VMD Tcl script that draws the C-alpha trace (Angstrom):
set ca {
  {-15.99 -14.33 -30.88}
  {-13.59 -13.93 -33.77}
  {-9.84 -14.29 -33.50}
  {-9.48 -10.51 -33.93}
  {-12.00 -9.80 -31.15}
  {-10.26 -12.30 -28.87}
  {-6.92 -10.63 -29.54}
  {-8.35 -7.19 -28.78}
  {-10.28 -8.14 -25.64}
  {-8.55 -11.06 -23.94}
  {-5.06 -11.39 -25.36}
  {-4.19 -7.77 -24.61}
  {-4.62 -8.56 -20.89}
  {-1.74 -11.07 -20.85}
  {0.77 -8.65 -19.28}
  {-1.62 -7.79 -16.45}
  {-2.39 -11.48 -16.03}
  {1.33 -12.26 -15.80}
  {2.03 -9.55 -13.21}
  {-0.92 -10.65 -11.11}
  {0.00 -14.34 -11.35}
  {3.58 -13.58 -10.38}
  {2.33 -11.99 -7.14}
  {0.89 -15.37 -6.21}
  {3.47 -17.86 -7.38}
  {6.58 -15.61 -7.16}
  {8.09 -17.38 -10.16}
  {8.20 -15.95 -13.65}
  {8.12 -19.40 -15.23}
  {5.12 -20.52 -13.21}
  {3.32 -17.23 -13.88}
  {3.92 -17.67 -17.62}
  {2.49 -21.19 -17.40}
  {-0.60 -19.87 -15.65}
  {-1.17 -17.24 -18.33}
  {-0.56 -19.69 -21.16}
  {-2.91 -22.30 -19.71}
  {-5.62 -19.71 -19.14}
  {-5.26 -18.29 -22.64}
  {-5.88 -21.78 -24.02}
  {-8.92 -22.20 -21.78}
  {-10.25 -18.78 -22.74}
  {-9.81 -19.55 -26.44}
  {-11.64 -22.85 -26.03}
  {-14.62 -21.08 -24.48}
  {-14.34 -17.86 -26.48}
  {-18.03 -17.83 -27.35}
  {-19.01 -17.90 -23.66}
  {-16.67 -14.99 -22.87}
  {-18.91 -12.57 -24.75}
  {-21.64 -13.10 -22.16}
  {-19.50 -11.80 -19.27}
  {-20.09 -8.18 -18.37}
  {-16.67 -7.21 -17.06}
  {-14.24 -9.41 -18.97}
  {-11.15 -7.94 -17.32}
  {-12.50 -8.77 -13.89}
  {-13.40 -12.30 -15.00}
  {-9.91 -12.84 -16.46}
  {-8.10 -11.68 -13.32}
  {-10.41 -13.70 -11.11}
  {-9.53 -16.72 -13.27}
  {-5.82 -15.97 -12.77}
  {-6.34 -15.82 -9.02}
  {-8.25 -19.10 -8.95}
  {-5.74 -20.86 -11.21}
  {-2.84 -19.73 -9.03}
  {-4.60 -20.87 -5.87}
  {-5.30 -24.24 -7.48}
  {-1.67 -24.62 -8.49}
  {-0.48 -23.67 -5.04}
  {-2.78 -26.32 -3.56}
  {-2.29 -29.16 -6.02}
  {1.13 -28.86 -7.59}
  {3.34 -28.33 -4.56}
  {4.38 -24.92 -5.82}
  {3.63 -23.72 -2.32}
  {5.86 -21.14 -0.83}
  {6.12 -22.32 2.72}
  {6.96 -20.02 5.57}
  {10.65 -20.91 5.38}
  {10.73 -20.23 1.63}
  {9.03 -16.92 2.18}
  {11.57 -16.00 4.85}
  {14.41 -16.89 2.48}
  {12.79 -14.79 -0.21}
  {12.39 -11.87 2.18}
  {15.96 -12.13 3.43}
  {17.18 -12.17 -0.17}
  {15.24 -8.98 -0.77}
  {16.86 -7.37 2.25}
  {20.33 -8.67 1.53}
  {20.41 -7.00 -1.87}
  {22.49 -3.89 -1.65}
  {20.00 -1.60 -3.34}
  {19.92 2.15 -2.93}
  {16.87 2.53 -5.10}
  {13.74 3.49 -3.16}
  {11.52 1.81 -5.75}
  {13.20 -1.53 -5.12}
  {12.81 -1.05 -1.38}
  {9.13 -0.24 -1.78}
  {8.57 -3.33 -3.93}
  {10.30 -5.46 -1.31}
  {8.10 -3.91 1.39}
  {5.00 -4.72 -0.68}
  {6.20 -8.30 -1.19}
  {6.36 -8.71 2.60}
  {2.70 -7.88 3.09}
  {0.10 -10.56 3.78}
  {-1.30 -12.02 0.55}
  {-4.62 -10.14 0.56}
  {-2.95 -6.81 1.23}
  {-0.30 -7.50 -1.37}
  {-2.89 -8.33 -4.02}
  {-5.13 -5.39 -3.15}
  {-2.30 -2.85 -3.24}
  {-1.07 -4.35 -6.52}
  {-4.48 -4.16 -8.15}
  {-5.16 -0.64 -6.88}
  {-1.80 1.10 -7.09}
  {-0.07 -0.80 -9.89}
  {-2.91 -1.92 -12.14}
  {-5.11 1.07 -11.15}
  {-8.37 -0.83 -10.67}
  {-11.32 0.71 -8.89}
  {-12.28 -0.63 -5.45}
  {-15.46 -2.13 -6.90}
  {-13.46 -4.06 -9.52}
  {-10.99 -5.28 -6.91}
  {-13.91 -6.37 -4.77}
  {-15.23 -8.46 -7.64}
  {-11.83 -9.93 -8.55}
  {-10.89 -10.79 -4.96}
  {-14.43 -11.83 -3.99}
  {-14.34 -9.49 -1.00}
  {-16.65 -6.78 0.27}
  {-15.69 -3.28 -0.87}
  {-15.12 -2.22 2.74}
  {-12.74 -5.15 3.23}
  {-10.84 -4.05 0.12}
  {-10.57 -0.51 1.49}
  {-9.41 -1.75 4.90}
  {-6.78 -4.06 3.39}
  {-5.58 -1.28 1.11}
  {-5.34 1.18 4.00}
  {-3.43 -1.33 6.16}
  {-1.08 -2.22 3.31}
  {-0.31 1.41 2.55}
  {0.20 2.14 6.23}
  {2.68 -0.74 6.64}
  {4.61 0.33 3.54}
  {4.63 3.93 4.77}
  {5.97 2.87 8.18}
  {8.74 0.84 6.56}
  {9.68 3.73 4.26}
  {9.78 6.04 7.27}
  {12.06 3.60 9.11}
  {14.27 3.28 6.05}
  {14.52 7.04 5.66}
  {15.30 7.62 9.33}
  {17.97 4.89 9.18}
  {19.51 6.43 6.07}
  {19.52 9.87 7.71}
  {21.35 8.43 10.76}
  {23.84 6.72 8.46}
  {24.50 9.91 6.50}
  {24.94 12.11 9.56}
  {27.49 9.82 11.23}
}
mol new
graphics top color blue
foreach p $ca { graphics top sphere $p radius 0.5 }
foreach p [lrange $ca 0 end-1] q [lrange $ca 1 end] { graphics top cylinder $p $q radius 0.2 }
display resetview
């Protein structure tokens, strides 16, 4: 694989890699480190990359695995208390923007649901690709996506009904 081919096939995925990594580690710096480390690894085995059928899927699966390894081995873990602090910070922000509320609702989802909804609705992957990336059955992907969307919908409905009560008072 030439440098130009690498740039056009792997390097162009860096933004998607960063967004996906950030969903795991919830830190921009750590997500950047993940992407940088993986880019080095991919460059070192650039000749092997040509043999993979779906390179995008392989790259995002590598991001997922690298993040999980870091969470296990480098004490980057977000414990339950840290997650609660993060969630309360999201709620304490005085934001009237629905998009920000929706993103905070998504961030509260269980990890699988959060990743599936991100890959499907943000990155616009097909269910089959998500299944490959997440190493899940396609039906499990669909179920997690449905549950995630339902939870977000319920929270939006609650938010809207609360805002309507606040306006009418």
